[in-house]
C-alpha positions, 0 to 999 in steps of 0.5 A: 664698416671701416675703423673710423666709423667704428671708432666714431660710433663708440664715441657717439654711443658714450655721449648718447649714454651719458644721462643713463650712466649718470642716473645709474651711478646715482642709484648705486650711490643711494644703494651704498648709503642704505648699506651704511649703519643707521647712525651714519645714514642719519648723518647723510640722508637729510642731504640726499633728496636735494642732491639727487634732484640736482644731479638728475637736473644737471644730467638732463641739461648735460644730455641736451647739450650732448645731443645738440653737439651730436646733431650739429656734428652730423649735420655739419659734416655731411652725408659722406662723413664717418660721424653720419655713418656712425650716428646711423648705426649707433644702438644705445648700450653701456659704453666702455669706461674709457669712452665715458671718461672722454665724454665727461672730460669733453663736458668739463672742457666745454664748461671751462671754455665757456666760463672763460668767455 
């Protein structure tokens, strides 16, 4: 496997893993709240169910957009492209923080660009 395909596969994997990553972070935050003293928990718990629901919804919508971006990239660049080869070999696994940060930055940039239009 050449280095371009390998690097592209890491990006695709991070993008495909976005929703799982978001839900895992949500779970970790919920566990952290449960470790708070009872007085502190009473302050934050009333807001958590609604916020958790919104985070899950947004993660789902974002993942749909990411999946569309990946499919468009694979379809547009043809069978000989690195993205096509990388897409075919991707096996979903937790990505490095570097690639997950790039995925989140890409989503933020898309939102900024679309907001301007």
